[in-house]
C-alpha positions in Angstrom: -0.1 0.1 0.0 1.4 3.3 -0.9 1.0 6.8 0.8 -0.2 8.4 -2.4 -3.1 6.1 -2.6 -4.2 6.9 0.9 -3.9 10.8 0.4 -6.2 10.4 -2.6 -8.8 8.9 -0.4 -8.7 12.1 1.7 -6.9 10.6 4.7 -4.7 13.1 7.0 -0.9 12.5 7.4 -1.7 11.2 11.1 -4.1 8.7 9.8 -1.7 7.7 7.1 1.1 6.9 9.5 -1.3 4.9 11.6 -2.4 2.8 8.6 1.1 2.3 7.3 2.2 1.3 10.6 -0.5 -1.4 10.9 0.1 -2.4 7.3 4.0 -2.6 8.2 3.2 -5.0 11.0 0.9 -7.2 8.9 3.8 -7.4 6.2 6.3 -8.3 8.7 4.1 -11.0 10.2 3.3 -12.3 6.6 7.1 -12.3 5.9 7.8 -14.2 9.0 5.1 -16.7 8.2 6.4 -17.1 4.6 10.0 -17.6 5.9 8.6 -20.4 8.4 6.8 -22.0 5.3 10.0 -21.9 3.4 12.2 -23.4 6.1 9.5 -26.1 6.6 9.5 -26.8 2.8 13.1 -27.0 2.7 13.1 -29.5 5.7 10.8 -31.7 3.8 12.7 -31.6 0.6 15.9 -32.7 2.5 13.8 -35.4 4.3 12.5 -36.6 0.9 16.0 -36.6 -0.7 17.3 -38.6 2.3 14.3 -41.0 1.8 15.2 -41.4 -1.9 18.7 -42.3 -1.1 17.6 -44.8 1.5 15.1 -46.3 -0.9 17.8 -46.6 -3.7 20.1 -48.3 -1.2 17.4 -50.7 0.0 16.6 -51.5 -3.7 20.1 -52.1 -4.4 20.5 -54.4 -1.4 17.5 -56.4 -2.4 18.8 -56.8 -5.9 22.1 -58.1 -4.6 20.1 -60.7 -2.4 18.3 -61.9 -5.5 21.7 -63.1 -7.0 22.8 -64.7 -3.7 22.7 -68.4 -3.3 20.8 -68.6 0.1 21.4 -72.4 0.2 25.0 -72.0 -0.3 25.2 -69.4 2.6 23.3 -71.6 4.9 25.6 -74.6 4.0 28.7 -72.4 4.7 27.2 -71.3 8.0 26.7 -74.9 9.0 30.3 -75.8 7.9 31.7 -72.9 9.9 29.5 -73.9 13.0 30.9 -77.7 12.6 34.5 -76.4 12.3 34.1 -74.0 15.3 32.6 -76.9 17.4 35.4 -79.3 16.3 37.9 -76.7 17.2 36.6 -76.3 20.5 36.4 -80.1 21.1 40.1 -80.4 19.9 41.2 -77.4 22.1 39.4 -79.1 25.2 41.0 -82.4 24.5 44.5 -80.8 24.1 44.1 -79.0 27.5 42.9 -82.2 29.2 45.8 -84.1 27.6 48.4 -81.5 28.8 46.9 -81.5 32.4 47.1 -85.4 32.4 50.6 -85.4 31.2 51.6 -82.7 33.8 49.8 -84.7 36.6 51.4 -88.0 35.5 55.0 -86.3 35.4 54.5 -85.0 38.9 53.0 -88.3 40.2 56.2 -90.2 38.8 58.6 -87.8 40.2 56.8 -88.0 43.6 57.1 -92.0 43.4 60.8 -91.7 42.7 60.9 -92.6 39.2 64.7 -92.2 37.9 63.4 -92.2 34.3 59.9 -91.0 33.6 60.0 -92.0 30.1 60.9 -95.6 31.0 58.3 -95.9 33.5 55.6 -94.3 31.3 56.3 -97.0 28.8 55.2 -99.6 31.3 52.0 -97.8 32.4 48.6 -98.5 30.8 47.4 -95.0 30.0 43.9 -96.1 28.9 43.2 -97.4 32.4 44.0 -94.1 34.0 41.9 -91.0 34.5 42.6 -87.7 35.8 40.4 -86.3 38.7 41.4 -82.8 39.7 45.0 -83.4 40.6 44.9 -87.0 41.1 45.4 -89.8 38.6 42.8 -92.7 39.4 44.4 -96.0 38.9 47.9 -94.9 38.8 48.9 -96.0 42.4 48.0 -99.6 41.7 50.0 -99.7 38.5 53.0 -98.1 40.1 53.0 -100.6 42.8 53.1 -103.3 40.4 55.8 -101.8 38.3 58.1 -101.1 41.3 57.6 -104.8 42.4 58.8 -106.1 39.0 61.3 -103.0 38.0 62.5 -101.8 41.4 65.6 -100.5 39.6 63.6 -97.8 37.7 63.0 -96.1 41.1 65.1 -94.3 43.6 64.5 -92.8 47.1 61.3 -90.9 47.4 62.5 -89.0 50.5 65.8 -87.2 50.8 68.1 -89.5 52.8 70.3 -86.6 54.2 73.6 -88.2 53.0 75.9 -86.7 50.6 76.3 -83.4 52.5 75.0 -81.5 49.5 73.5 -78.8 51.9 76.7 -78.3 53.9 78.9 -78.5 50.8 76.7 -75.9 49.1 76.9 -73.6 52.0 80.8 -73.9 52.0 80.9 -73.3 48.5 78.5 -70.2 48.7 80.8 -68.9 51.5 84.0 -69.5 49.5 82.8 -67.7 46.5 81.6 -64.8 48.7 85.1 -64.5 50.3 86.8 -64.7 47.0 84.5 -61.9 45.7 85.3 -59.8 48.7 89.1 -60.4 48.3 88.9 -59.6 44.5 87.0 -56.5 45.2 89.6 -55.3 47.9 92.5 -56.0 45.6 90.9 -54.0 42.8 90.5 -51.0 45.3 94.1 -51.4 46.4 95.4 -51.3 42.6 93.3 -48.1 41.8 94.6 -46.4 45.1 98.2 -47.3 44.0 97.8 -45.9 40.5 96.5 -42.5 41.7 99.4 -42.1 43.9 
């Protein structure tokens, strides 16, 4: 609305100012409403573009599934599952064998076996079973093997003969004394060179 139009209608300047002021408020409100509608429209267009991209991706994925051999995938999954289960069984069996071997080695050492390999060769391993740290059935077999092959076993308890503890203590003391003497000699040599 222009001022000239209102003047032609016979309005005073004061009346024209009031009309223009009200008109300005309406125009600004309309501009704000229009801007909101534009923003809403832009948001909807962006949402529509995103939906189109998602739809295209979904269609491409569906098309790729059409060319897939579902039966082959199922078979592959079953084979993988079987291999995984077999690997778990093998790992468990290996762990149990390792625990059994370790427990057997300890038991033979405690029994005083001089050569554990030789004693193992005489044991019927199929008749033995590991229960926690004890091998069930081993004690009876070892008693029989000891009766028939006592030369494969030595003392199970230390006899106290041989003086290895005393001798070891003397050897340690001698080494310490030699080390101290050597250290003192080195210090004396260094002091002599400085003088």
